[in-house]
C-alpha positions as CSV (number, residue, x, y, z in Angstrom):
1,M,-19.0,7.9,4.6
2,V,-19.2,4.2,5.1
3,T,-22.1,2.1,3.9
4,A,-22.8,-1.6,3.9
5,A,-20.5,-4.3,5.0
6,L,-17.5,-5.8,3.2
7,T,-17.9,-9.4,3.9
8,P,-15.1,-11.6,5.1
9,D,-15.7,-13.8,2.0
10,V,-14.8,-10.9,-0.3
11,L,-11.6,-10.3,1.7
12,A,-10.8,-14.0,1.6
13,R,-11.2,-14.0,-2.2
14,I,-9.0,-11.0,-2.6
15,S,-6.4,-12.5,-0.2
16,T,-5.8,-15.4,-2.6
17,I,-4.4,-13.0,-5.2
18,G,-1.1,-12.7,-3.3
19,P,0.5,-11.8,0.0
20,Y,0.1,-8.0,-0.4
21,F,-3.6,-8.5,-1.0
22,A,-4.2,-10.5,2.2
23,A,-6.4,-9.1,4.9
24,T,-8.5,-10.8,7.6
25,G,-12.0,-9.4,8.2
26,G,-14.5,-9.6,11.0
27,P,-14.4,-9.7,14.8
28,Q,-12.0,-12.1,16.5
29,G,-13.7,-12.3,19.9
30,G,-15.2,-9.8,22.3
31,G,-13.8,-6.5,23.5
32,A,-11.4,-4.2,21.7
33,S,-8.0,-4.7,23.3
34,R,-4.8,-4.4,21.2
35,A,-4.0,-8.1,22.0
36,E,-7.0,-9.1,19.8
37,G,-7.1,-10.0,16.2
38,P,-6.1,-13.2,14.5
39,G,-3.2,-14.4,16.5
40,G,-3.1,-11.3,18.7
41,G,-0.7,-8.4,18.7
42,F,-2.7,-6.1,16.5
43,R,-3.2,-2.3,17.0
44,P,-4.8,0.4,14.9
45,L,-2.9,2.1,12.1
46,T,-3.5,5.4,13.9
47,D,-0.8,4.2,16.4
48,L,1.7,3.7,13.6
49,Y,1.0,7.1,12.2
50,S,0.9,9.1,15.4
51,D,3.3,7.4,17.8
52,P,7.0,8.0,16.8
53,G,8.2,5.4,19.2
54,V,6.1,2.7,17.6
55,L,7.3,3.6,14.2
56,E,10.9,3.9,15.2
57,E,10.8,0.4,16.6
58,C,9.4,-0.9,13.3
59,V,12.1,0.9,11.4
60,R,14.8,-0.7,13.6
61,T,13.3,-4.1,13.1
62,V,13.2,-3.7,9.3
63,S,16.8,-2.4,9.4
64,R,17.9,-5.6,11.1
65,R,16.1,-7.7,8.6
66,L,17.6,-5.9,5.7
67,R,21.1,-5.9,7.3
68,T,21.4,-2.2,6.8
69,D,22.6,0.5,9.2
70,Q,20.8,3.3,7.2
71,P,17.5,4.1,8.8
72,R,16.3,6.0,5.8
73,V,16.6,2.9,3.6
74,A,14.7,0.8,6.1
75,A,12.0,3.5,6.6
76,S,11.5,3.9,2.9
77,T,11.2,0.1,2.4
78,L,8.6,-0.1,5.2
79,H,6.7,2.9,3.7
80,L,6.7,1.3,0.3
81,G,5.6,-2.1,1.6
82,T,2.7,-0.6,3.6
83,A,1.6,1.6,0.7
84,S,1.6,-1.6,-1.4
85,R,-0.6,-3.4,1.1
86,L,-3.2,-0.6,1.2
87,W,-3.3,0.0,-2.6
88,S,-3.5,-3.8,-3.3
89,I,-6.5,-4.4,-1.0
90,A,-8.3,-1.3,-2.1
91,L,-7.7,-1.7,-5.8
92,A,-8.5,-5.4,-5.9
93,C,-11.8,-4.8,-4.1
94,A,-12.7,-1.9,-6.4
95,T,-11.9,-3.8,-9.6
96,L,-13.4,-7.1,-8.6
97,T,-16.6,-5.9,-6.8
98,G,-17.0,-2.3,-7.9
99,R,-16.9,-1.1,-4.3
100,V,-14.0,0.4,-2.3
101,P,-13.2,-0.8,1.2
102,D,-13.1,1.8,4.0
103,L,-9.5,1.8,5.1
104,A,-9.7,4.7,7.6
105,P,-6.7,4.3,9.9
106,E,-8.8,3.7,13.0
107,R,-10.7,0.9,11.2
108,V,-7.6,-1.0,10.0
109,W,-5.4,-2.8,12.5
110,W,-1.8,-3.9,11.8
111,R,0.9,-6.2,13.1
112,L,4.5,-6.6,12.1
113,P,5.1,-10.3,11.4
114,A,8.3,-12.2,11.6
115,S,8.9,-11.6,7.9
116,G,7.2,-9.9,5.0
117,P,4.8,-6.9,4.9
118,L,2.5,-5.8,7.6
119,D,-0.4,-8.1,8.6
120,L,-3.7,-6.3,8.3
121,W,-7.0,-6.9,10.0
122,L,-10.3,-5.1,9.5
123,P,-12.4,-5.8,12.6
124,D,-15.6,-4.2,11.1
125,P,-15.0,-4.0,7.3
126,G,-17.2,-1.7,5.4
127,V,-17.2,0.1,2.0
128,V,-17.0,3.8,1.1
129,D,-20.2,5.4,-0.3
130,Q,-18.5,7.0,-3.3
131,E,-17.6,6.1,-6.8
132,P,-14.4,4.0,-7.1
133,L,-12.0,6.7,-8.2
134,P,-12.8,9.4,-5.5
135,A,-13.2,6.6,-2.9
136,L,-9.7,5.2,-3.7
137,L,-8.2,8.6,-3.6
138,H,-9.7,9.4,-0.2
139,T,-9.4,6.1,1.6
140,V,-5.8,5.3,0.5
141,A,-4.1,8.5,-0.7
142,V,-5.6,11.0,1.7
143,A,-6.7,9.1,4.8
144,N,-3.6,6.8,4.9
145,L,-0.7,7.7,2.7
146,T,-0.7,11.4,3.7
147,P,-0.3,10.8,7.4
148,W,1.9,7.8,6.8
149,A,4.3,9.9,4.7
150,D,4.3,12.6,7.4
151,A,5.2,10.0,10.1
152,V,7.9,8.4,8.1
153,R,9.5,11.7,7.1
154,H,9.4,12.8,10.8
155,V,11.3,9.8,12.2
156,S,13.7,9.2,9.3
157,G,14.1,12.2,7.1
158,V,13.1,10.4,3.9
159,S,12.2,13.1,1.4
160,P,8.6,13.8,0.4
161,H,9.7,13.3,-3.3
162,T,10.7,9.8,-2.5
163,L,7.6,9.0,-0.5
164,R,5.3,10.2,-3.2
165,G,7.2,8.1,-5.7
166,N,6.8,5.1,-3.3
167,A,3.0,5.6,-3.3
168,A,2.9,5.6,-7.1
169,S,5.2,2.7,-7.4
170,A,3.1,0.7,-5.0
171,L,0.0,1.4,-7.0
172,I,1.7,0.3,-10.2
173,G,2.8,-2.9,-8.6
174,A,-0.7,-3.7,-7.3
175,H,-2.2,-3.3,-10.8
176,R,0.4,-5.5,-12.4
177,V,-0.4,-8.3,-10.0
178,L,-4.1,-7.8,-10.6
179,L,-3.8,-8.0,-14.3
180,A,-1.8,-11.2,-14.0
181,R,-3.9,-13.0,-11.4
182,A,-7.4,-11.5,-11.5
183,P,-8.2,-11.5,-15.3
184,D,-12.0,-11.0,-15.1
185,P,-12.6,-7.7,-13.2
186,V,-15.9,-5.9,-12.8
187,L,-14.0,-2.6,-13.5
188,P,-11.0,-2.4,-15.8
189,V,-8.0,-1.7,-13.7
190,V,-5.7,0.2,-16.1
191,P,-8.1,3.2,-16.7
192,L,-8.6,3.5,-12.9
193,V,-4.8,3.5,-12.3
194,R,-4.2,6.0,-15.0
195,A,-6.8,8.3,-13.4
196,L,-5.2,7.9,-10.0
197,L,-1.7,8.7,-11.5
198,D,-3.1,11.9,-13.1
199,R,-4.5,13.3,-9.9
200,P,-2.8,14.7,-6.7
201,P,-1.1,13.5,-4.7
202,L,0.3,11.0,-7.3
203,A,0.4,13.4,-10.3
204,G,4.0,14.1,-11.4
205,T,5.5,11.2,-9.6
206,G,6.6,9.6,-12.8
207,T,5.8,9.0,-16.5
208,Y,3.7,6.1,-17.8
209,R,2.6,4.7,-21.1
210,A,0.1,2.1,-22.1
211,T,1.2,-1.3,-23.3
212,P,-2.2,-2.9,-24.4
213,P,-3.4,-5.3,-23.3
214,G,-0.8,-5.4,-20.5
215,P,0.0,-3.2,-17.6
216,L,1.1,0.4,-17.7
217,A,4.9,0.9,-18.2
218,F,5.9,3.3,-15.4
219,R,9.1,5.1,-14.6
220,R,9.2,7.0,-11.4
221,R,11.1,10.3,-10.9
222,S,12.6,9.2,-7.6
223,C,14.3,6.2,-6.0
224,C,13.1,4.2,-3.0
225,L,16.7,3.7,-1.8
226,Y,16.4,-0.1,-1.8
227,Y,19.5,-0.4,-3.9
228,R,21.5,0.5,-0.8
229,V,20.5,-2.8,0.9
230,P,23.5,-5.2,0.8
231,G,23.2,-7.4,-2.3
232,A,20.2,-5.5,-3.8
233,G,19.8,-3.7,-7.1
234,T,17.4,-1.1,-8.4
235,C,13.7,-1.6,-9.0
236,G,12.3,-1.9,-12.5
237,D,10.7,1.5,-12.4
238,C,13.6,3.3,-10.7
239,V,14.8,6.7,-12.0
240,L,18.4,5.4,-11.7
241,N,17.8,2.8,-14.5
242,P,19.0,3.7,-18.0
243,K,16.2,5.2,-20.1
244,E,14.6,3.1,-22.8
245,K,15.7,3.8,-26.3
246,T,12.9,5.2,-28.4
247,S,14.5,4.5,-31.8
């Protein structure tokens, strides 16, 4: 259920945190054509989730950018980046305002820019009429990341294990940036992230430990495959990295 408006000023404030937090809010002219939005070329996220041809073209574009001939690598990278965009915006809004934006796929429009993660536009931004934890679980994990994972798996064969790990890793990355660049939240971000990691669909995706007063230290139980990109290595939370010594 959506209630109240999420003002463009709030989105503008969140956008200053970093590129993964950026989103434009509000109408950009009359009508509702897919050519609308800031700069044109936007379409609803429902298209990305439901049209295999649209997603396949995105994966091909990412493959060219990464200089890889492995569609699974490109698809996993696209999936992780998009999950990071959604978690970043939702988590920042929750911790800085106490309200969670409604990111229902039909309400969020996207565009693949020349470089970097997806551009996002919320033509009619609103907030979810729930407490932050269930609202985050619903609007990101259920409404978006579940159909998003299904779509990516269908066109590329990336495993559900990897995609669930991507979703958790994206959340961890978002909370790290928030702790570093938004130090005065309305809600503390670490307890909220811990609660999200302890609940389906993120439960079991990795192990974490507190590092007060810093971010959670997280080690996922899967690999996003990015190390297969020419010249790339493993991510900091990758299962392929050597385990930390405890003694």
